[in-house]
C-alpha positions in Angstrom: 54.9 176.8 30.4 52.0 179.3 30.7 49.4 179.4 28.0 50.1 182.0 25.3 46.6 183.0 24.2 42.9 182.7 24.5 42.7 179.8 22.1 45.2 177.8 24.2 43.2 178.6 27.3 40.0 177.4 25.5 41.7 174.2 24.6 42.8 173.6 28.2 39.3 174.2 29.4 37.9 171.8 26.8 40.3 169.1 27.9 39.5 169.7 31.6 35.7 169.7 30.9 36.0 166.5 28.8 38.0 164.8 31.5 35.4 165.7 34.1 32.7 164.3 31.9 34.6 161.1 31.4 35.3 160.6 35.1 31.6 161.2 35.8 30.6 158.6 33.1 33.2 156.2 34.5 31.7 156.6 38.0 28.2 155.9 36.7 29.4 152.7 34.9 31.4 151.6 37.9 28.5 152.0 40.2 26.1 150.3 37.9 28.5 147.3 37.4 29.2 147.0 41.1 25.5 147.1 42.0 24.7 144.5 39.4 27.4 142.2 40.8 26.2 142.6 44.3 22.6 141.9 43.2 23.8 138.6 41.5 25.4 137.5 44.7 22.4 138.4 46.7 20.1 136.4 44.4 22.2 133.3 45.0 20.4 132.9 48.3 21.3 130.4 51.1 23.7 128.1 49.3 25.9 127.2 52.2 23.5 125.5 54.5 22.7 125.9 58.2 25.3 123.7 59.8 28.2 125.1 61.8 30.5 125.4 58.8 27.8 127.2 56.8 27.2 129.6 59.6 30.9 130.4 59.9 31.0 131.0 56.2 28.0 133.3 56.3 29.7 135.4 59.1 33.0 135.7 57.1 31.1 136.4 53.9 29.0 139.0 55.5 32.1 140.9 56.7 33.8 140.6 53.3 30.7 141.8 51.6 30.4 144.8 53.9 34.2 145.6 53.3 33.7 145.2 49.5 30.7 147.6 49.5 32.7 150.1 51.6 35.6 149.9 49.1 33.2 150.4 46.2 31.7 153.6 47.9 35.2 154.9 48.5 36.0 154.5 44.8 32.7 156.2 43.9 33.6 159.1 46.2 37.0 159.4 44.6 35.6 159.6 41.1 33.2 162.3 42.3 36.0 164.2 43.9 38.1 164.0 40.8 35.2 165.2 38.7 34.5 168.2 41.0 38.2 169.2 41.1 38.5 169.1 37.3 35.4 171.4 37.0 37.0 173.7 39.6 40.2 173.7 37.6 38.2 174.9 34.6 36.8 177.8 36.6 40.3 178.6 37.8 41.6 178.7 34.2 38.8 181.1 33.3 39.6 183.4 36.3 43.3 183.3 35.4 42.4 184.4 31.9 40.4 187.4 33.2 43.1 188.3 35.6 45.7 188.6 32.9 43.6 190.9 30.7 44.9 194.5 30.3 43.3 196.9 32.7 40.9 199.5 31.2 42.4 202.9 30.7 41.9 205.1 33.8 39.9 208.3 33.4 42.0 211.2 34.7 40.9 212.5 38.1 40.8 216.1 36.7 38.3 215.2 34.0 36.0 217.6 32.2 34.0 220.1 34.3 31.2 222.4 33.4 32.0 226.0 33.6 29.9 227.9 36.0 28.3 230.4 33.8 27.4 229.0 30.3 27.2 225.2 30.8 30.0 224.3 28.4 32.6 221.8 29.2 36.2 222.9 30.0 39.3 220.8 30.5 
């Protein structure tokens, strides 16, 4: 159902703006938490040793860490995309509001003219 008045459009824009802010905030928290977790894992250091089994583990762990970081970045990009689209939706609602406004009255083409002799207006 289409919005009925300016107040309803303002409420829609408020909801969209709030949602964009929340997705932006969620992205910041997600990024900070993921970075903190990766930092904790990096601080563990070399805990698997240097024998053959330890080297195989390091290889597998390195691939898994790279994949995990890739997934984290994909989620961050998704949050950013959602935030941007919500903000664009707000702009679209504003534009839709303007496009439904009644057009200004048109001035007739045969508007007032000055008479040639005395400078008074005639219709």
